[in-house]
N, C-alpha and C positions, 0 to 999 in steps of 0.2 A: 258777495256771498263768500263766506269763509269755508274752504274745502278741507281744512284740517280736521283734527279731532277723530271722531269715531269712523267716519267714512274714509278718511285718509289711512287710518290704521287698518281698516278692513281691506282696502285695495292693496296695501302693502303686504298684508298677510297672505292674500290670495296670490299675489305676484311671487311670493316665496314658496307657497305650497306647490304650485305647478311644476317647477323644476325639481323640487325635492321628491315628488312622487316618481319622477323618472330616474333620479340618481340613487336614492336610498337602496332599492333592490340590488343594484350593482355592488354595493358595499356590504350586502348581507343583512341589511336592516329592513324590517317590515315597512312597506310603503305607507301603512296607516299612521306611522309616526310623523308623517309630514303634516298632519292636521294639528300637531302640537305647535305649529308655527303661529297659531293664534295667541299663544302665550309669548310675551315679549322676549324673553331670553332663550327660548327653545331653539330658534334657528342657530344661535351661537353654539349651543350644546350639540345639536345635530351635526353642524360643520366640524366641530371638534372630534366627534365620534367618527365621522367620515375620514378625517385626516389620520386618526389613529389606525383605522382599517387600511388606509392607503400605505402607511408605513409598513404594516405587516405584509401587504401584498408585494411591496418592493423588496422585502428581505428574501422572498422565495426565489 
């Protein structure tokens, strides 16, 4: 049985959503944005936004 495809993508998306729900509020981003992880490039964009916020926090 091939486990890839839709179910592999679904499990991977859920595995990214769970930590994003916990981390995004720390960076001042609404936790509902974590559900954008179902879109393939959204986790990269969210991580980029978190990195920018972290740079701003380090400057203070």
